C-alpha positions in Angstrom: 23.7 -20.1 -13.5 22.2 -20.1 -10.0 22.4 -16.9 -7.9 24.4 -16.8 -4.6 21.2 -16.9 -2.7 20.3 -20.2 -4.3 23.7 -21.8 -3.7 23.7 -20.8 0.0 20.0 -21.3 0.7 19.4 -23.4 3.8 17.5 -26.6 2.9 15.3 -27.5 5.9 14.5 -31.1 6.9 11.5 -32.3 8.8 13.7 -32.8 11.9 15.0 -29.2 11.7 12.3 -26.6 11.3 13.4 -23.6 9.1 14.1 -20.4 11.0 13.4 -16.9 10.0 15.4 -15.7 7.0 18.0 -13.2 8.1 18.1 -10.4 5.5 21.6 -9.3 6.5 22.9 -12.6 5.2 21.1 -12.4 1.8 20.9 -8.7 1.0 24.1 -6.6 0.6 22.3 -3.4 1.2 20.6 -4.7 4.4 24.0 -6.0 5.6 25.6 -2.7 5.0 22.8 -0.8 6.7 23.1 -3.2 9.7 26.6 -1.8 10.5 24.8 1.1 12.2 23.6 -1.3 14.9 26.7 -3.6 15.0 26.6 -5.5 11.7 24.9 -8.6 10.5 23.9 -11.2 13.1 26.6 -13.9 13.2 25.9 -17.6 12.6 26.5 -18.5 16.3 24.8 -15.5 17.8 22.9 -16.3 21.0 19.5 -14.5 21.3 18.6 -15.9 24.8 15.1 -15.0 26.0 15.1 -11.5 24.5 11.5 -10.3 24.2 12.4 -8.3 21.1 11.0 -10.8 18.6 11.0 -9.8 14.9 7.4 -8.8 14.9 7.8 -6.6 18.0 10.9 -4.9 16.5 9.1 -4.2 13.3 6.1 -2.8 15.2 8.3 -0.5 17.4 10.2 0.7 14.4 7.0 1.5 12.5 5.6 3.4 15.5 8.9 5.3 15.8 8.9 6.3 12.1 5.3 7.3 12.3 6.1 9.6 15.3 8.9 11.2 13.2 6.4 11.8 10.5 4.1 13.5 13.0 7.1 15.6 14.1 7.7 16.6 10.5 4.2 18.1 10.5 4.7 20.3 13.5 5.4 23.6 11.7 2.0 23.2 10.1 0.4 22.1 13.4 1.7 25.1 15.2 0.8 27.8 12.6 1.3 27.0 8.9 -2.2 25.4 8.4 -3.8 28.6 9.7 -1.7 31.5 8.4 -0.9 32.3 4.8 -1.6 30.3 1.7 1.8 28.9 1.0 3.4 28.3 4.4 2.1 24.7 4.6 3.6 24.0 1.2 7.0 25.6 1.8 7.3 23.5 5.0 6.1 20.4 3.1 3.7 19.5 5.9 0.3 19.8 4.3 -2.6 17.6 5.4 -6.2 17.3 4.3 -7.3 16.4 7.8 -7.5 19.7 9.7 -8.9 21.5 6.6 -11.8 19.1 6.2 -12.8 19.2 9.8 -14.6 22.4 9.1 -14.9 22.1 5.3 -16.9 18.8 5.6 -19.2 19.8 8.4 -17.6 17.8 11.3 -17.0 21.0 13.3 -20.7 21.8 13.0 -21.7 18.2 14.0 -23.3 17.5 10.6 -23.9 13.8 9.9 -21.9 12.6 6.9 -23.9 11.5 3.8 -27.2 12.6 5.5 -26.7 16.3 6.0 -26.1 18.5 3.0 -22.9 20.6 3.2 -22.6 24.3 2.3 -20.5 25.2 -0.7 -19.6 23.3 -3.9 -19.1 19.9 -2.2 -22.6 19.2 -1.1 -21.9 15.8 0.5 -18.8 14.0 1.9 -16.8 12.6 -1.0 -15.3 9.6 0.8 -16.4 6.0 1.0 -18.7 5.1 3.9 -16.2 3.4 6.2 -13.7 6.2 5.8 -16.6 8.6 6.7 -17.3 6.6 9.8 -13.6 6.8 10.7 -13.7 10.6 10.3 -16.9 10.9 12.3 -15.6 8.9 15.2 -12.5 11.1 15.3 -14.7 14.2 15.4 -16.6 12.7 18.4 -13.2 12.4 20.3 -12.2 16.0 19.4 -12.5 18.4 22.4 -14.1 21.9 22.2 -12.4 25.3 22.0 -11.5 27.7 19.3 -11.7 26.5 15.7 -7.9 26.4 15.4 -7.6 24.4 18.6 -10.3 22.0 17.4 -8.6 21.5 14.1 -5.3 20.8 15.8 -6.9 18.3 18.1 -8.9 16.7 15.2 -5.6 16.1 13.4 -4.0 14.8 16.6 -6.9 12.4 17.2 -6.8 11.1 13.6 -3.0 10.7 13.9 -3.5 8.5 16.9 -6.0 6.4 15.2 -3.9 6.2 12.0 -0.9 5.2 14.2 -2.8 2.1 15.2 -3.4 1.4 11.5 0.3 1.7 10.9 1.1 -0.8 13.6 -1.5 -3.2 12.2 0.1 -2.9 8.7 3.6 -3.6 10.1 2.5 -6.6 12.1 0.4 -8.1 9.4 3.1 -7.7 6.8 5.7 -9.3 9.2 3.4 -12.3 9.7 2.3 -12.8 6.1 5.6 -14.5 5.1 6.2 -16.7 8.0 9.9 -17.2 7.4 10.6 -13.6 6.4 9.3 -11.3 9.1 12.2 -8.9 8.7 11.0 -7.9 5.3 8.4 -5.8 7.0 11.2 -3.5 8.0 10.9 -2.2 4.5 7.4 -0.9 5.5 8.4 0.3 8.9 11.4 2.3 7.6 10.0 3.5 4.3 10.5 7.3 4.3 7.4 7.9 2.0 5.3 6.0 4.6 6.3 8.4 7.4 5.9 11.5 5.2 2.5 10.7 3.8 0.8 8.7 6.6 -1.2 11.7 8.0 -2.0 13.5 4.8 -5.3 11.7 4.4 -7.1 8.6 5.7 -5.7 6.0 3.4 -4.0 4.0 6.1 -7.4 2.6 7.2 -7.9 0.8 3.9 -4.2 -0.2 3.8 -4.4 -1.8 7.2 -7.5 -3.8 6.3 -5.9 -4.9 3.1 -2.7 -6.0 4.9 -4.9 -7.9 7.4 -6.7 -9.5 4.4 -3.4 -10.6 2.9 -2.4 -12.2 6.2 -5.7 -14.1 6.4 -5.3 -15.4 2.8 -1.8 -16.6 3.6 -3.2 -18.7 6.4 -5.8 -20.2 4.1 -8.7 -18.3 5.6 -10.6 -17.4 2.5 -13.7 -16.1 4.2 -11.8 -13.8 6.6 -9.8 -12.5 3.6 -13.0 -11.7 1.7 -14.6 -10.0 4.6 -11.5 -7.8 5.2 -11.2 -7.0 1.5 -14.9 -6.0 1.5 -14.3 -3.7 4.5 -11.2 -2.3 2.9 -13.2 -1.5 -0.3 -15.8 0.2 1.8 -12.9 2.5 3.0 -11.1 3.0 -0.3 -11.8 1.6 -3.8 -8.4 0.1 -4.7 -8.6 -3.1 -2.5 -11.2 -4.7 -4.7 -8.6 -4.9 -7.4 -6.9 -7.7 -5.5 -9.8 -10.0 -6.4 -8.7 -9.8 -10.1 -5.2 -11.4 -9.8 -6.5 -13.8 -7.2 -9.1 -15.1 -9.7 -6.4 -15.7 -12.3 -4.2 -17.5 -9.8 -7.0 -19.6 -8.5 -8.0 -20.4 -12.1 -4.5 -21.6 -12.9 -4.4 -23.7 -9.7 -8.0 -24.9 -9.8 -8.9 -23.4 -6.5 -12.3 -22.0 -7.4 -14.0 -22.9 -4.2 -11.7 -20.8 -2.1 -12.1 -17.9 -4.5 -15.8 -18.2 -4.4 -15.8 -18.1 -0.6 -13.6 -15.0 -0.7 -15.7 -13.3 -3.3 -18.9 -13.9 -1.3 -17.3 -12.7 1.9 -16.1 -9.5 0.2 -19.5 -8.7 -1.3 -21.3 -9.4 1.9 -19.0 -7.2 4.0 -19.2 -4.4 1.5 -23.0 -4.5 1.5 -23.3 -4.6 5.3 -21.4 -1.3 5.5 -22.8 0.4 2.5 -26.4 -0.8 2.2 -27.9 1.3 5.2 -26.4 4.5 3.8 -27.3 3.6 0.3 -30.9 3.1 1.2 -31.3 6.0 3.7 -29.1 8.6 2.1 -28.7 7.7 -1.6 -27.5 11.1 -2.7 -24.8 11.3 0.0 -23.7 7.7 -0.6 -23.2 8.1 -4.3 -21.2 11.3 -3.9 -17.9 9.4 -3.8 -18.6 7.6 -7.1 -19.9 10.7 -8.9 -17.0 12.8 -7.7 -14.5 10.2 -8.9 -16.1 10.3 -12.3 -16.5 14.1 -12.5 -13.1 15.0 -11.0 -10.7 16.6 -13.5 -7.1 15.8 -14.2 -5.2 16.3 -11.0 -1.8 16.3 -9.4 0.8 13.5 -10.0 -0.6 11.9 -13.1 0.9 11.7 -16.6 -2.3 13.3 -17.8 -1.3 16.5 -16.1 2.0 16.5 -17.9 0.2 16.2 -21.2 -2.2 19.1 -20.4 0.6 21.3 -19.1 3.0 20.6 -21.9 0.4 21.0 -24.7 -1.6 23.8 -23.1 -4.8 22.0 -24.0 -7.4 20.9 -21.6 -8.7 17.3 -22.0 -12.4 16.4 -21.6 -13.0 14.6 -18.4 -15.2 11.9 -20.0 -12.6 11.2 -22.6 -9.9 10.9 -20.0 -12.1 8.5 -18.0 -12.5 6.4 -21.1 -8.9 6.4 -22.0 -7.8 5.6 -18.4 -10.3 2.8 -18.2 -9.0 1.4 -21.6 -5.4 1.6 -20.4 -6.3 -0.2 -17.1 -8.2 -2.9 -18.9 -5.2 -3.5 -21.3 -2.8 -3.5 -18.3 -4.9 -6.1 -16.4 -5.2 -8.2 -19.5 -1.5 -8.2 -19.9 -1.1 -9.1 -16.2 -3.6 -12.0 -16.7 -1.7 -13.4 -19.7 1.5 -13.1 -17.8 0.1 -15.0 -14.9 -1.1 -17.9 -17.1 1.9 -18.0 -19.3 4.7 -17.6 -16.7 6.9 -20.7 -16.4 5.9 -20.9 -12.7 2.7 -19.6 -11.1 3.4 -16.0 -9.9 3.1 -15.2 -6.2 -0.1 -13.5 -5.1 1.7 -10.5 -3.8 3.5 -10.0 -7.1 0.3 -9.8 -9.1 -1.4 -7.7 -6.4 1.4 -5.1 -6.7 1.2 -5.0 -10.5 -2.6 -4.5 -10.6 -2.6 -1.7 -8.0 0.3 0.0 -9.6 -1.4 -0.2 -13.0 -4.5 1.5 -11.5 -2.4 4.3 -10.0 -0.3 4.8 -13.1 -3.2 5.1 -15.5 -5.4 7.1 -13.2 -6.1 10.8 -13.7 -4.7 11.6 -10.2 -1.7 10.2 -8.4 -1.8 11.8 -5.0 1.3 11.6 -2.8 -0.4 9.4 -0.2 -1.2 6.8 -2.8 2.2 5.4 -2.3 0.9 3.9 0.9 -1.2 1.5 -1.1 2.0 0.0 -2.7 4.5 -0.1 0.2 3.2 -3.3 2.0 2.7 -5.0 -1.3 6.2 -4.1 -2.5 7.7 -5.5 0.7 6.0 -8.8 0.0 6.5 -8.8 -3.8 10.0 -7.6 -4.1 11.9 -7.6 -0.7 15.2 -6.2 -2.0 16.5 -3.2 -0.2 18.4 -1.6 -3.1 15.4 -1.6 -5.4 13.0 -0.6 -2.7 15.1 2.4 -1.7 15.5 3.5 -5.3 11.7 3.6 -5.6 11.3 5.3 -2.2 13.9 8.0 -3.3 11.7 8.7 -6.3 8.6 9.1 -4.1 10.4 11.4 -1.8 11.4 13.6 -4.8 7.8 13.7 -5.8 6.7 14.5 -2.2 8.9 17.5 -2.1 8.1 18.4 -5.7 4.3 18.7 -5.3 4.6 21.0 -2.2 7.2 23.2 -3.8 5.0 23.5 -6.9 2.0 24.5 -4.9 4.2 27.0 -3.0 5.2 28.4 -6.4 1.6 28.8 -7.5 0.3 30.2 -4.2 3.1 32.7 -3.4 2.0 35.4 -5.9 4.7 37.4 -7.6 7.3 36.0 -5.2 7.2 32.6 -7.0 8.8 30.8 -4.1 9.1 27.2 -5.1 9.2 24.9 -8.1 7.8 26.1 -11.5 5.7 23.9 -13.7 8.6 22.4 -15.6 10.3 21.3 -12.4 7.1 19.8 -11.2 6.6 17.9 -14.4 10.1 16.4 -13.9 9.1 15.4 -10.4 6.0 13.6 -11.7 8.1 11.8 -14.3 10.5 10.7 -11.6 7.9 9.1 -9.4 6.1 7.5 -12.3 9.4 6.0 -13.6 10.2 4.8 -10.1 6.9 2.9 -9.9 7.5 1.5 -13.4 11.0 0.4 -12.4 9.6 -1.5 -9.4 7.0 -3.2 -11.6 9.5 -4.1 -14.2 11.6 -5.9 -11.6 8.6 -7.8 -10.4 7.7 -8.9 -13.9 11.3 -10.0 -14.4 11.0 -12.1 -11.2 7.8 -13.7 -12.6 9.4 -14.6 -15.9 12.7 -15.7 -14.2 11.5 -17.2 -10.9 15.1 -18.3 -10.1 15.8 -14.6 -9.4 12.9 -14.2 -6.9 14.5 -13.8 -3.5 11.4 -15.1 -1.7 11.7 -18.4 -3.6 15.5 -18.7 -3.1 15.0 -21.1 -0.1 12.7 -23.4 -2.0 9.4 -21.7 -1.0 6.6 -21.5 -3.5 4.2 -18.7 -2.4 4.3 -17.9 1.3 1.4 -15.4 1.0 -0.6 -17.7 -1.3 -2.6 -19.7 1.2 -4.3 -22.5 -0.7 -2.1 -21.6 -3.7 1.1 -22.3 -1.9 2.6 -25.5 -3.4 -0.5 -26.2 -5.4 -0.3 -28.0 -8.8 -1.3 -26.1 -12.0 -4.4 -27.3 -13.8 -4.7 -24.6 -16.4 -1.7 -23.0 -18.2 -0.7 -22.1 -21.8 2.3 -20.8 -23.7 5.6 -21.4 -22.0 4.1 -23.0 -19.0 2.0 -25.4 -21.0 5.1 -26.5 -23.0 6.4 -28.0 -19.8 8.8 -25.3 -18.5 9.1 -25.9 -14.7 5.7 -27.4 -14.4 6.2 -28.7 -10.9 6.1 -25.9 -8.3 8.5 -25.9 -5.4 7.3 -27.4 -2.3 5.6 -25.2 0.3 8.0 -24.7 3.1 6.2 -25.3 6.4 8.0 -22.7 8.4 7.1 -21.7 11.9 4.3 -19.1 12.5 5.7 -15.8 13.4 3.2 -14.8 16.1 3.1 -11.7 18.2 5.5 -12.2 21.1 6.9 -15.5 19.8 10.4 -16.2 18.5 10.6 -18.6 15.5 12.3 -21.9 16.6 16.0 -21.9 15.8 16.1 -18.1 15.1 19.4 -16.4 15.7 
């Protein structure tokens, strides 16, 4: 039986270009939430020449939520980062940024990767492009007392990361041309605001979002270059090349994939090769640290060690985690080739990145930033997105309350180990829940809200509307062999309103 979305989907004709999909008419939760601002837009609503286009609205909302996230860090900014061990945890406003200003040599004007650091961490343990980002922020930090400089360093980084947040929101809004309002999921995500300034992950997320936009426009080389730069800032973006290979294999688009792969490798080498040759010990620190790092916060491995009371060998955990990741990727690949209809790129990208996080020996609270833009593209349903976000907020509070418990001495103010293990389980199950819904959409494409209007893969670029050339299983048996036509919707550009939009 077709869903209500299918029976009411507007079928565009060449003489009538399709307009932006209004979520308040297709999503009950979005419609209920819109009552706060007057309710869903009516069929005959007149927009006039209002400059508040969907992309601009999304960008402004994202900046506003980012500012609220900064305000949430104010107790730490004023004093909790600098006084007492547990205050920054009881106020749930911890950030790595001010602490690493002095701890990684930026306060002493040491050059990342080239100058050796005092203490156990002898070199900066971040990828090269993130190190450049951190160094540039230190150049913009004014002088003064150490506390003042750490405050200003966080503030400068927050300003730079706010630009990244705006880029993420705009790119997500423009990736699906007919669905710019789905980017409000990113802009309004509570976990996005809470974790945006914990670390420097938004740089890689912004480059990845821009890469997804370029691929959706059929620009394979630009996509590859941006993925290479994103991988030079954080490791996870290179994972997107895996599902893209499977999709291009199924559609026979090897040339576009080859161009993207060469662009990614070239961009990564341009950033890394100078440091690799001139400061090899500093360059390899990120990779050796990732291998040598023990079981850390947020992972199911930590639950195992805490519940059993036994420590696990790091090399064994690395091997098991790699095995689980390989098995998960193999399963995703089989799913992509056997699905009755070729999955959308954003769907497989979300599954692969989530598999990496779930099997990893650490699941830091800011890792949720990697998934939020992909989730908005892969599963733009407000109810399920908010359920997942609620799980992430529970974990965000749980980790800081657990650290407050372990750092408050005999007072034990906070959450004991058992409570923290429950918080870990909640956010792992929340991520699995989101992945399960995406898998269901792949196996039952008629339930995919993005395809309800007849679209195939709006973020697929050359894959959008392409015929399959290699399939097996259910797909090879002839189940829904012909993909839906690619809907040629209007481009949602910055400052432009889609034709016919209400």
